[in-house]
C-alpha positions as CSV (number, residue, x, y, z in Angstrom):
1,M,169.4,-54.1,120.0
2,A,168.8,-53.7,116.3
3,G,171.1,-56.6,115.7
4,T,169.2,-58.8,118.1
5,D,165.9,-57.9,116.4
6,M,167.3,-58.7,113.0
7,A,168.7,-62.0,114.3
8,V,165.2,-62.9,115.6
9,K,163.6,-62.0,112.3
10,T,166.2,-64.1,110.4
11,A,165.5,-67.1,112.7
12,D,161.8,-66.6,112.2
13,K,162.2,-66.5,108.4
14,A,164.3,-69.7,108.5
15,A,161.6,-71.4,110.6
16,M,158.9,-70.2,108.3
17,A,160.8,-71.5,105.2
18,K,161.2,-74.9,106.8
19,Q,157.6,-75.1,107.7
20,A,156.4,-73.9,104.3
21,A,158.7,-76.4,102.5
22,S,158.1,-79.6,104.5
23,K,155.5,-79.4,107.3
24,D,152.4,-81.5,107.1
25,G,149.3,-79.2,106.9
26,F,147.7,-76.9,104.4
27,I,147.4,-73.2,103.6
28,A,144.2,-71.4,104.6
29,A,143.2,-68.9,101.9
30,L,141.7,-65.9,103.8
31,D,142.3,-63.4,101.0
32,Q,138.9,-62.6,99.6
33,S,139.2,-59.1,98.1
34,G,136.7,-56.3,97.3
35,G,134.9,-58.2,94.6
36,S,134.5,-61.5,96.4
37,T,133.9,-60.1,99.9
38,P,130.1,-59.7,99.7
39,K,129.7,-63.3,98.6
40,A,132.0,-64.5,101.4
41,L,129.9,-62.6,103.9
42,R,126.7,-63.9,102.5
43,L,127.9,-67.5,102.8
44,Y,128.8,-66.6,106.4
45,G,125.3,-65.4,107.1
46,I,125.8,-61.6,106.8
47,M,123.7,-60.0,104.1
48,E,124.4,-56.8,102.2
49,D,121.9,-54.8,104.3
50,A,124.1,-55.4,107.3
51,Y,126.6,-52.9,106.1
52,G,126.3,-49.5,104.5
53,N,129.7,-49.0,102.9
54,D,133.0,-50.6,102.0
55,E,134.6,-49.8,105.4
56,E,131.8,-51.5,107.3
57,M,132.0,-54.5,104.9
58,Y,135.8,-54.8,105.4
59,R,135.4,-54.5,109.2
60,L,132.9,-57.4,109.1
61,I,135.1,-59.7,107.0
62,H,138.1,-58.9,109.2
63,E,136.0,-59.9,112.2
64,M,135.2,-63.2,110.4
65,R,138.9,-63.8,109.6
66,A,139.9,-63.0,113.2
67,R,137.3,-65.4,114.5
68,I,138.8,-68.1,112.3
69,I,142.4,-67.4,113.2
70,K,141.6,-67.3,117.0
71,S,139.7,-70.6,116.9
72,P,141.5,-73.3,118.9
73,A,141.7,-75.6,115.8
74,F,143.5,-72.9,113.8
75,T,147.1,-73.6,114.7
76,G,150.3,-74.5,112.9
77,D,149.8,-78.1,113.9
78,K,147.5,-78.5,110.9
79,V,147.3,-75.1,109.2
80,M,150.8,-74.6,107.8
81,G,150.1,-71.1,106.4
82,A,147.5,-68.5,105.7
83,I,147.0,-66.1,102.8
84,L,145.8,-62.6,103.8
85,F,144.1,-59.8,102.0
86,E,146.0,-56.5,102.1
87,R,143.6,-54.9,104.5
88,T,143.9,-57.9,106.8
89,M,147.6,-57.5,106.9
90,E,147.2,-53.9,107.8
91,G,144.8,-54.8,110.6
92,D,145.2,-56.2,114.1
93,I,143.9,-59.1,116.1
94,D,143.5,-58.3,119.8
95,G,145.9,-55.3,119.3
96,V,148.6,-57.4,117.6
97,P,149.4,-57.0,113.9
98,T,147.7,-59.9,112.0
99,A,150.9,-61.4,110.5
100,E,152.6,-61.2,113.8
101,Y,149.6,-62.8,115.6
102,L,149.5,-65.6,113.0
103,W,153.2,-66.6,113.5
104,D,153.8,-65.8,117.2
105,K,150.4,-66.8,118.6
106,R,149.3,-69.5,116.2
107,G,152.4,-70.8,114.5
108,V,151.0,-70.2,111.0
109,V,153.2,-68.8,108.2
110,P,151.7,-65.6,106.7
111,F,151.4,-64.9,103.0
112,L,149.9,-61.8,101.3
113,K,147.6,-61.6,98.2
114,V,149.3,-59.0,96.0
115,D,147.5,-59.0,92.6
116,K,145.0,-56.2,91.8
117,G,142.5,-58.4,89.8
118,L,142.2,-59.6,86.3
119,E,142.4,-58.1,82.8
120,A,139.8,-58.9,80.2
121,E,140.1,-62.4,78.6
122,V,142.5,-62.7,75.7
123,N,143.3,-66.1,74.1
124,G,141.2,-67.9,76.7
125,C,143.1,-66.4,79.6
126,Q,142.8,-63.5,82.0
127,L,146.2,-62.0,82.9
128,M,146.8,-60.0,86.0
129,K,146.2,-56.2,85.9
130,P,149.3,-54.0,86.1
131,M,150.7,-53.5,89.6
132,P,152.7,-50.2,89.5
133,E,152.7,-50.0,93.3
134,L,153.9,-53.6,93.8
135,D,157.4,-52.7,95.1
136,T,155.9,-50.4,97.7
137,L,153.4,-53.1,98.8
138,L,156.2,-55.6,99.0
139,E,158.3,-53.3,101.2
140,R,155.3,-53.0,103.5
141,A,154.8,-56.8,103.5
142,V,158.5,-57.3,104.6
143,A,158.0,-54.7,107.3
144,K,154.9,-56.5,108.5
145,G,156.7,-59.8,108.8
146,M,155.1,-61.6,105.8
147,F,156.9,-64.7,104.5
148,G,155.5,-64.7,101.0
149,T,152.8,-63.6,98.5
150,K,150.1,-65.0,96.3
151,M,148.8,-63.8,92.9
152,R,146.2,-65.2,90.6
153,S,145.5,-65.3,86.9
154,V,142.8,-67.5,85.2
155,I,142.8,-70.0,82.3
156,S,139.5,-70.7,80.7
157,A,140.6,-72.5,77.5
158,A,143.3,-74.9,76.3
159,N,144.9,-72.0,74.3
160,A,148.7,-72.5,74.2
161,E,149.4,-68.8,73.5
162,G,147.2,-67.6,76.3
163,I,148.6,-70.1,78.8
164,A,152.2,-69.3,77.9
165,A,151.5,-65.6,78.4
166,A,149.8,-66.1,81.8
167,V,152.6,-68.3,83.1
168,A,155.3,-66.0,81.8
169,Q,153.7,-63.0,83.5
170,Q,153.4,-64.9,86.8
171,F,157.1,-65.8,86.8
172,D,158.1,-62.3,85.7
173,V,156.3,-60.8,88.7
174,G,157.5,-63.8,90.8
175,R,161.1,-62.7,90.2
176,Q,160.3,-59.2,91.3
177,I,158.8,-60.6,94.5
178,L,161.9,-62.8,95.1
179,G,164.0,-59.6,94.8
180,H,162.3,-58.4,98.0
181,G,163.2,-61.6,99.9
182,L,159.6,-62.9,99.8
183,M,158.4,-66.3,98.5
184,P,155.9,-66.0,95.6
185,I,152.9,-68.4,95.3
186,I,152.3,-68.5,91.6
187,E,148.6,-69.2,90.8
188,P,147.4,-69.7,87.2
189,E,144.0,-71.1,88.0
190,V,142.3,-73.4,85.5
191,T,138.5,-72.9,85.5
192,I,137.0,-76.3,86.6
193,S,133.9,-76.1,84.4
194,I,135.6,-75.8,81.0
195,A,135.3,-78.7,78.5
196,D,139.0,-78.8,77.6
197,K,140.2,-78.6,81.3
198,A,142.5,-81.7,80.9
199,E,144.1,-80.3,77.8
200,A,144.6,-76.9,79.4
201,E,146.4,-78.6,82.3
202,E,148.8,-80.5,80.0
203,I,149.8,-77.2,78.4
204,L,150.0,-75.5,81.8
205,L,152.3,-78.2,83.1
206,A,154.7,-77.8,80.2
207,E,154.8,-74.0,80.5
208,I,155.5,-74.1,84.3
209,L,158.3,-76.7,83.8
210,K,159.8,-74.4,81.2
211,Q,159.8,-71.5,83.6
212,L,161.0,-73.5,86.6
213,D,163.9,-74.8,84.6
214,A,164.8,-71.2,83.7
215,L,164.9,-70.0,87.4
216,G,168.3,-69.6,89.0
217,H,169.6,-72.6,90.9
218,D,169.4,-70.6,94.2
219,K,165.7,-69.6,93.7
220,Q,162.4,-71.3,94.5
221,V,158.7,-70.5,94.1
222,M,155.5,-72.1,95.3
223,L,152.7,-73.1,92.9
224,K,149.0,-73.0,93.5
225,L,147.0,-74.9,91.0
226,T,143.5,-76.2,90.3
227,L,143.0,-79.8,91.2
228,P,143.9,-81.7,88.0
229,T,141.6,-83.9,86.0
230,K,144.3,-86.5,85.7
231,P,145.6,-87.6,89.2
232,N,149.3,-86.9,89.8
233,L,149.6,-84.9,86.6
234,Y,151.6,-82.3,88.6
235,K,154.0,-84.8,90.2
236,P,156.9,-83.4,88.1
237,L,156.3,-80.1,89.7
238,V,156.1,-81.6,93.2
239,D,159.5,-83.2,92.5
240,H,161.1,-80.1,90.9
241,P,163.9,-78.6,92.9
242,R,162.8,-75.0,92.0
243,A,159.3,-75.6,93.5
244,M,159.3,-75.2,97.3
245,R,155.7,-76.6,97.5
246,V,152.7,-77.3,95.3
247,V,149.3,-76.4,96.7
248,A,145.8,-76.8,95.3
249,L,142.9,-74.5,95.3
250,S,139.4,-75.9,95.7
251,G,138.2,-73.9,92.6
252,G,134.5,-74.2,93.4
253,Y,134.4,-77.9,94.4
254,C,132.6,-78.6,97.6
255,R,134.9,-79.6,100.5
256,A,134.1,-83.3,100.3
257,D,134.8,-83.4,96.5
258,A,137.9,-81.2,96.8
259,N,139.3,-83.4,99.6
260,K,138.7,-86.6,97.6
261,I,140.4,-85.2,94.5
262,L,143.3,-83.8,96.5
263,A,143.9,-87.1,98.3
264,A,144.5,-88.7,94.8
265,N,147.4,-86.3,94.1
266,N,150.5,-87.3,96.1
267,G,152.7,-84.5,97.5
268,I,150.2,-81.7,96.9
269,I,148.6,-79.9,99.9
270,A,145.4,-77.8,100.0
271,S,145.1,-74.0,99.9
272,F,141.3,-73.8,100.2
273,S,139.1,-70.8,100.7
274,R,135.4,-71.5,100.2
275,A,135.9,-75.2,101.0
276,L,137.6,-74.2,104.3
277,T,134.8,-71.8,105.4
278,E,131.9,-74.0,104.2
279,G,129.3,-74.3,106.9
280,L,130.6,-71.5,109.1
281,S,128.1,-68.9,110.2
282,A,128.1,-65.6,112.1
283,Q,125.0,-66.9,113.9
284,Q,126.8,-69.9,115.4
285,T,128.0,-69.9,119.0
286,D,131.7,-70.0,119.5
287,A,131.4,-73.7,120.4
288,E,129.4,-74.5,117.3
289,F,131.8,-72.4,115.1
290,D,134.9,-74.1,116.5
291,K,133.4,-77.5,116.0
292,V,132.5,-76.9,112.3
293,L,135.9,-75.2,111.6
294,G,137.8,-78.0,113.5
295,D,136.1,-80.7,111.5
296,A,136.9,-78.8,108.2
297,I,140.5,-78.4,109.2
298,N,140.9,-82.1,110.2
299,G,139.4,-83.2,106.9
300,I,141.5,-80.9,104.7
301,F,144.7,-81.8,106.8
302,E,144.1,-85.6,106.2
303,A,143.6,-85.1,102.5
304,S,146.7,-83.0,102.3
305,R,148.8,-85.8,103.8
306,S,148.2,-88.2,100.9
């Protein structure tokens, strides 16, 4: 029986890899963590006085995510994958573990946010905080049926030393993640409001290419990047054999602007968070909620096909 179970898991992983690498669609970022959860709930129409502690807050955000995942529009037809917060991975939807529900019920590839937040800024960049428990978390992610992971650092200046350090850290941890058989999404986010954004992106491109070239020929990673100032700047990454997929974060742009910029970048798909949930409200009826979410998914899907 164990052999049969393993064969099914292997087949699932192969199907997930094929979908992650080539299927039309986008990745829904449903991974708001402790610091960003209150804001996500406020935008959803749930104020701070609606919960008295962190447990109640996390229960409410899980209910929001479950409502999104269970919506008729949220399927693998247009939503290729979804990034989950650790507590969401540990939770259930209708009694089914979340990652299992995503893949078996919705046809959506599950990813897990693994970073533990950001260090203080050095050389214009915020690296990821140490993750001493990462191996343990990755073992749980494998047991829960996750396909991959996501981790974020932040670039706020065109500082070559800082950007090199951020990208090197991302790829170092990425190799650790690959060692567990998981696909890392590497996310060095460039802040959209900085004056030297275009220059930072040129430096970032060069550093990522350097790291991709150094990966083993049997390895791939995924990349999650801020929508670039120069259209198609990241086409060399899209075409690189070590990059399974290049996805874009909305980074604070409204959905209309994010979709417009994304459509000008061939081969890059969306991985939106705020731009996906824009306009959703806890006070909406299910029909209203499903209509707003369906319209958002359709728009992001079309922009991702460019």
